[in-house]
C-alpha positions as CSV (number, residue, x, y, z in Angstrom):
1,M,-5.5,3.8,4.3
2,A,-7.3,4.5,7.6
3,G,-5.1,4.3,10.7
4,T,-1.8,4.6,8.7
5,D,0.9,6.7,10.5
6,T,2.3,9.0,7.8
7,Q,4.9,10.5,10.1
8,T,8.3,10.7,8.5
9,V,10.9,8.4,10.1
10,T,14.6,9.5,10.1
11,T,17.3,6.9,9.4
12,A,18.4,7.3,13.1
13,Q,14.9,6.2,14.3
14,A,14.6,3.2,11.9
15,A,15.5,-0.3,13.2
16,I,15.6,-1.4,9.5
17,C,16.4,1.1,6.8
18,S,16.7,0.2,3.0
19,R,17.2,2.7,0.2
20,G,16.9,2.3,-3.5
21,V,15.7,-1.3,-3.5
22,T,15.2,-2.8,-7.0
23,R,14.0,-6.2,-8.1
24,D,14.2,-7.6,-11.7
25,F,12.9,-10.8,-13.2
26,K,13.9,-12.5,-16.4
27,A,11.1,-13.5,-18.7
28,G,12.6,-15.2,-21.7
29,Q,14.8,-12.5,-23.4
30,Q,13.1,-9.7,-21.4
31,T,14.0,-8.3,-18.0
32,I,11.0,-7.1,-16.0
33,T,11.6,-4.5,-13.2
34,V,8.9,-5.0,-10.5
35,L,10.5,-2.7,-7.9
36,H,12.5,0.4,-8.8
37,G,14.1,2.7,-6.2
38,I,11.9,1.7,-3.2
39,D,12.8,3.2,0.2
40,V,11.8,1.5,3.4
41,D,12.0,2.5,7.1
42,I,10.8,0.1,9.8
43,R,10.7,1.3,13.4
44,A,11.6,-0.9,16.4
45,G,8.5,-2.6,17.6
46,E,6.6,-1.9,14.3
47,L,4.8,-4.9,12.8
48,T,5.4,-5.1,9.1
49,Y,4.3,-7.7,6.5
50,L,5.8,-8.4,3.1
51,V,3.3,-10.2,0.9
52,G,3.3,-11.7,-2.5
53,E,2.6,-14.8,-4.5
54,S,4.6,-18.0,-4.1
55,G,7.8,-17.6,-6.1
56,S,7.7,-13.8,-6.2
57,G,11.1,-13.3,-4.5
58,R,10.1,-12.2,-1.0
59,R,12.9,-14.2,0.7
60,R,15.8,-12.9,-1.4
């Protein structure tokens, strides 16, 4: 993606730091994993969006 800063952020630099995030949904008898082991670092002052369809679990 053009303009994306690919510099690595250390945990000490991150205002928000999450490691190993997972998200599962039940679909009848099945469990569907939609996120598996996601790591996120957000720096202070950085504008970040979390997008998804209505009911997709963004606010949990």
